[in-house]
C-alpha positions in Angstrom: 0.0 0.0 -0.2 1.6 3.5 -1.0 2.4 5.8 1.7 0.1 9.2 2.0 1.8 12.0 0.8 3.5 14.1 3.4 4.7 17.0 0.9 2.4 18.8 -1.8 4.0 20.3 -4.7 2.2 22.8 -6.7 2.5 25.2 -9.4 0.5 27.6 -11.3 1.5 26.7 -15.2 2.2 23.3 -17.0 5.1 25.1 -18.4 6.4 25.1 -14.7 6.9 21.5 -14.5 10.2 20.8 -15.6 11.5 23.0 -12.7 9.2 21.9 -10.0 9.7 18.3 -10.7 13.3 18.3 -9.6 11.4 19.1 -6.0 9.5 15.6 -6.8 13.2 13.9 -7.6 14.5 14.9 -4.7 11.8 14.0 -2.1 11.9 11.0 -3.9 15.6 10.5 -3.0 14.5 10.6 0.5 11.7 8.2 0.1 9.2 11.1 1.1 6.1 10.6 -0.6 4.6 13.5 -2.4 1.5 14.8 -4.4 2.2 17.1 -7.4 -0.3 19.3 -9.4 -0.7 22.6 -11.2 -3.5 24.9 -10.6 -3.7 28.6 -11.8 -4.5 30.7 -8.8 -6.4 33.1 -11.3 -8.0 30.9 -13.9 -9.2 28.4 -11.6 -9.7 30.1 -8.0 -12.1 27.8 -7.1 -10.1 24.5 -7.8 -7.3 26.2 -6.0 -9.7 26.9 -2.7 -11.1 23.3 -2.8 -7.3 21.8 -3.2 -6.0 23.9 -0.3 -9.0 23.0 2.0 -8.2 19.4 1.4 -4.1 19.5 2.5 -4.4 19.3 6.2 -7.3 16.7 6.2 -5.1 14.6 3.4 -2.3 14.7 5.8 0.2 17.0 3.9 2.8 18.6 6.2 4.6 20.9 3.9 3.9 22.4 0.7 6.1 23.5 -1.8 4.7 26.1 -4.2 6.0 27.3 -7.4 5.2 30.4 -9.2 6.5 33.1 -11.5 5.2 36.2 -13.4 1.3 35.9 -13.2 1.4 33.0 -10.5 4.0 34.4 -8.1 1.3 34.7 -5.7 0.6 31.1 -5.6 2.5 30.4 -2.4 1.1 33.6 -0.5 -2.3 32.3 -1.5 -1.7 29.0 0.1 0.0 30.2 3.1 -2.9 32.7 4.2 -5.1 29.5 4.4 -3.1 26.9 6.1 -0.8 26.4 9.3 1.6 23.8 7.8 4.9 25.4 6.5 4.9 26.7 2.6 8.2 27.0 0.9 7.7 29.3 -2.3 9.9 28.6 -5.4 10.3 31.7 -7.6 10.2 30.7 -11.2 12.2 32.5 -13.9 9.6 34.2 -16.2 9.1 37.2 -18.2 11.1 40.3 -18.9 12.1 40.5 -15.3 13.0 36.8 -15.0 11.6 36.0 -11.7 13.1 38.7 -9.7 9.3 39.9 -9.5 8.5 36.6 -8.1 11.1 36.4 -5.5 10.2 39.5 -4.3 6.6 39.1 -4.2 7.1 35.9 -2.0 9.5 37.5 0.6 7.3 40.3 1.1 4.5 38.6 2.9 2.1 40.1 5.5 3.3 39.3 9.1 1.3 36.2 10.1 1.6 34.8 6.5 5.0 33.3 6.2 6.5 31.7 3.2 9.7 30.2 3.2 11.5 31.2 -0.2 14.5 29.4 -2.1 16.6 30.8 -4.7 15.1 31.5 -8.4 14.1 28.2 -9.7 15.5 26.0 -7.1 13.1 23.5 -6.6 15.6 20.9 -5.2 16.4 23.1 -2.3 12.8 23.6 -1.5 12.5 19.9 -1.4 15.9 19.8 0.9 14.2 22.5 3.1 11.0 20.5 3.1 12.9 17.4 4.2 14.7 19.1 7.1 11.1 20.2 8.3 10.0 17.0 8.0 13.1 15.4 9.8 12.5 17.4 12.8 10.1 14.7 14.2 11.5 12.0 12.2 15.1 10.4 13.2 15.3 8.1 10.2 14.8 11.3 7.8 17.1 13.0 10.0 20.0 10.4 9.7 19.2 10.3 5.9 19.5 13.9 5.7 23.2 13.6 7.4 24.1 10.9 5.3 23.3 13.2 2.2 24.9 16.3 3.7 28.2 14.4 4.3 28.1 13.1 0.8 27.5 16.5 -0.4 30.4 17.7 1.4 33.0 14.9 0.3 31.6 15.5 -3.3 32.5 19.1 -3.0 35.8 18.2 -1.5 36.6 15.8 -4.3 36.5 12.5 -2.0 
């Protein structure tokens, strides 16, 4: 029987799939079950509202939300409705190449935080989600320690 998803990966446009799939690949590396979907916050607001309402009842613990250009509001919209951590991935789009998304995600109102990673860095969003989950999960914490040890060894050329 498959495990229930602990992380939800969502993005605002099908064109964001390739970048956001990197979050899923990293979550898979740690064995963290996740779900992934795209929902336009402006074209499908009721669908988004319904999806948000089902996050906590379905057991989701962390949301990774990617958006750029017109969809950069997605992480903030989600964060305004949930009590779980939301990690924003600003995506490189349009003439401002994602700087607008980065700024929008970091300038949230008090009480509506969005943790934000670098432009297009869905892999780091997944690592951050794993770190959040590992706070109460010793097995996952051990996997993270091994991951970081291997990362350091690779950087040192060992």
